[in-house]
Each structure stands twice: as structure tokens, then as C-alpha cells.
N, C-alpha and C positions, 0 to 999 in steps of 0.2 A: 059454042061453049056459055054454059049458063053463067049469069053474072055473079060473081063471088058473094054477094049480098044473100042475092036467093039462097045459095048453098049454105052459105053459114049460119045462117037461120036455123036450120035444120039440125046442123051439126055441132053448135055450140057448145051444149053441155059436154058431149062427150070429148070435144076436143079441150075446153075447160080441165076435164077430168086428167085427160092424157097429158096438159101441161103441168099439172100439179105433180103427176108421178114423177114426169121429167125432171123438176127442180128437185123432187127428193134423190132420185136417182142422181144428179150431177157428180161426179167423182170429185174428191179434193183436188185430181191434178187437174182439173179444168175450171179453169178462173174466169166467171162470167163478165167481160168488160161493159158492154152494152146490149142493149135489147129494142129491137122496132116493133110494132106491135099496132096492127087495126083488127078490131074484130079478135078473128082467131089466125090471121094469116102470121105467123110469128116468126120472128128472124132477128137472128143472135150472132154478135160476135163476142169470139171468147179465145183465150189465150192456153198453151199447154207448154209444162217445162221440158227441158231436155229428158229422156228418157222415163218420162210419166205415159201413163195409158189409163183410158178409163174403164170402168168396170164393163163387162159383158153386159149389155140391153137390146130393149126391143122397144116401139112404140108405135101406136096406132098409125100417126102419120107417114105418109111418104118423107123424105129428106134429102135437100139438095146441100151438101158440103163443097163450102169452096176453100182454099188452101191459097190465101194470102201470102203466106213467106213460112218457109221452115221445109219439113219432109214427115209425111207420114206413114204408117201402115194400118192400112183397113185390111181387116180378117172378116170376112161373112162367107156363110157357108162352106162350100170345101176348100178354098183361094185366100190367100193373102195377098194383098194387091198395094203397092207404093205408090202414095198419090204426091203429086210435084207442086211447086209454085205454080199458080197461074192454070191450075187444072182444078175443075169441079167433078165431083162424083153423084149421082143420084141413089138413095137407098130406098129400097123398097119398103114399103108399111109392114110391120109386125116382122121385120128379117132380123135375128141377132145377129149383133156385130161389136166388134172391137175398135176403138183406134189408139193406136200408139203413135207418140212423135218421137222422132230419131234426134231431132234437136229444137230448139224453141221457137214453136210454130205459133202462127196466129190464123183463126179460124173462122170462117161466118157459115151460118146454115141457114136455110129457110124450112119450116117444118109446115105442111101442108095436107087438108084431108086427099085420099087418095082419090075421090069423085071427082075431084078437079082438075085432074091432072089428064086431060084426054091424048096426050100425046102417049102411045103406046110402043116400048121400047120391043124388039126381040130377046135384049138381052137380062140376065136376073140381075143387073147391074151395070148402069152405064157410065162412061167416063168422056168428058168432052175437055178441050183445052179452051178458054174463053175468058179473056180479060173484061169482055160485056159483063158476061155473069157476076163479077166480081162490082163491077161499077153499078150494076142495077140493085145489089144486096147492100151495099153503101149506101145506095140511096135511101133505101128504107129504112137502115140503120138509125142514119142522120137526121130522119125527117120526123118530128115527134108527132104521137099517134093523133093529136085532134088536128093536126095539119094533114093526113094521110088520106086519102079520096079515094072512095071506090073506084073511079076512073084512072088512078095513079096503080093501086093494086093489079088491077086486069090488064093493064099496060104492060108491067112487070112481069107479069104470070106472062103474056102472051111473049113476049120477047125471049125471057125462059124457055119456054117450049122452042120455041124455035132455035133458039143455041144448041138444043137437044135432037134437033131432029137429024143431026148427021153423025151423032154421037159412034164411039168405038168400045168394045170392051176392052179393059184395061191389058196392057200389053206388058206390063211389070209386074207378074204376078207369078206365084209358084204354090202349086196342089198342097194342101194340108192333107193330115191323115185323120183319121175316127179313133183309131186306140189313142186312148188318154195317156197311155205311158209315152207315146211316140209324140202324140201332138205337144205334150209338156214340155220335149226335146227343141221342136220345131220353134214354139215360141221364144223356149230362148236363145234359141239360135237368130229369130226375128230381132229380139230385142238386143241380143249383143253378137252380132256377126264374126266379131274378131275371135271368139271361140271357135269356130270351124276345126281350128288346129286341134284342138283337144278333145278327142274322140270319147276317152275313158270319162272325164269329169261330167261331159255330156251324156253321158250314159247311168251316170250317178245321178243326174240331176231327176232324169225317167224314172231312178228305182228299178233299173235294170242293168244286165252285162253288156259287154259291148257287142257280145255274140246275138242276143235276144234282140238288141237296137238294131244291128245288121240285116236280121232275119224280117221284122218288122218294117224297115224302109220296102225291103221288095214285096214284101206279101202285099202292104198296104197302099205303095205309090208306084210301085212297078221299078224302084232305082236303087242305084244304092245311096248308101250314106253320101260319097265322094261325090254323085253324080246331082244329089238333090242340092248340099251344100254348094257347088259349082253354079247352079241356074240360081241359086237364092243369092251370093254373091256379084252375079254378073248384074241382076237385075239391080240390087242394092247400089253395085258401081256406077251404071248409068244411071240412075236416079241421082246420085250425089254429086257425079262430072254435069248432066244436064243443069245442076243447081248452082254449079259454076266453080265448084270446088278445084283447086289442084290436083292435078294427077298423083303428084308423090302423097300428097295428105290425104287422096284416099286408098292408096296404096298400103299407106301407113295404118289406116283407121280398120281397114280389113286384113289386118295382121299378115301381108307379105310381106315377105324378107327383104325383097328389093322391088325399085320400079320396074327394071328389066322383066322380072319372075310376073309382076300383075300385068305387064305389057304383054306379055306372051299370051297368058292366058285370054287377056281381052281378043286377041287374033285372033287365036285357036275355037273360040266357044262364039263370038261374033260377026268374024270377020271383018272387024275395025279396031284402031288403036284406041286406049282411052282418049288421047288428044281427039280422036277424031269424033269419037259421042260428044265431049265438050263444047268441039264447035259448034255441034249439028245442033244445041239449045238455041 
């Protein structure tokens, strides 16, 4: 791998333009707490409020997003992925994406020129569980720019690449449609999963009838509305349980009538009870 200094000399003007654009596009929901920066290897720490979302955006740099605390939905390409605490994802450069916080969340991100990232992944977007990644990014955040050296940056980058060498696709994900009406409905369900039983209300959100919505689910995703909603609920429940939330709280938040109904759904669709998922964290 070439040194960061050599590569950054060539890409500095472009990254400075990209960084100015990123600052301009920072959504009101995202509050920047601190930034660690040497040359153009930019590391940020931010917080998001419950039920807040970034605008759709893209940037020239590849991004490593590490979730310190909370629960995020990251929508990219044709899928929406749940990111749980202690996990990191890397987002390819130029990929349009949106981040939504299901609860108050603390995020660290590193932005880097794609040419610097020699580790090639077979997946469009990679995920890895890595407390080490959080420690490494925290180190850069807490180190003043004048004390950050080329050797520190190179060491951090090398270790981050090593952390992603065993990455896997995000398991907690659901397919997203292309039809703008149905996409609006799916995004509303991801934002407020407790609405899954209000089919008529959701169809109205997409400015269509229930019949049209049902037809689009089959045509676009090959699933009925109920099948897609159940898939989304299972993934959301697993993420919440593995985040340590009590089973009863998760069942209530997802609008299940009873603890037993929620448990029956979990066993039927995953082969495990909610308590088993919670204990697996």
C-alpha cells in the first residue's frame, strides 16, 4: 500500500471540495460533536436524535460508519439494513444512501479516498462487528491534528483493513422497491414499524389504494404485503433484542397484542424465541 502522504498530495484538492460539500449537506438531524483530521483522512463523531434521518446523499470518499450506541437503518441500493451497536459498515464511494436513527444514536465515521482502500470486498457494502474499529476511530478523534502523524494514520488504516477482511453482508436487511409510491410506504414502515397493521393508512401514505399497494408488493418484490412486513418486523425485533431491550418492550413497540403472539411469530419465522435472540447478543 502506498503511503497516505503520497496519495493525499494528489487527491487533496478533490477531497477538500468533497469535504466542503459534505458540510453543506449535513442534515439538521445530525449534530457534529467532534472531528479528527490530518490532511484529508477525515474522522467525525456525531449524534442523531430518535426518529431522525439524514437526507439522501452521496460523496466521493468511501466511508466507514461505526455505531457506538443506538440503532440505525441504512438504506443503500435496493436494500435497507439495520446496524446495531458495536457494528461497522463500509459504504462505497458515490453510493446514494440515507441513515435513519430508530433511537438516540452515536456514530463515528471515517472518510477516505477510494484509491487508498486496497482491501477489495466481494459485496456492494460490507458489515463487520468490531469493537477494535471503534477504538481506532476514537483514537483519531481524540488526537489533535498536529499530533497525528503519517505513521499513526497508516497504522489505523492497516488495522481497519484487517478488521474488514472477514466481513459478511449485513444479515438484518430487507429488499426495497423501485416504484416511488411503494418505496414511500416501505420507508414509512421502516420509520414507524408499529404501523404494520394499518394497511389502509399506509396505502394512503403512498397515495394509492390498498389493492394497488398489494399488487405492487407482488410485482416489485415477489412478496405479499404481510410477508414483507413480517420480514421487516423480524429483523427489527432481532436488532432490538440484541441491543438488550426487554422482550415485552420490543413486542409493545412493534404493536403486537401480547407477549405470546410476538413469541409465536419469532418461533415460526426464525426457529428461536425472542429470549433466545436476546441472549445471543
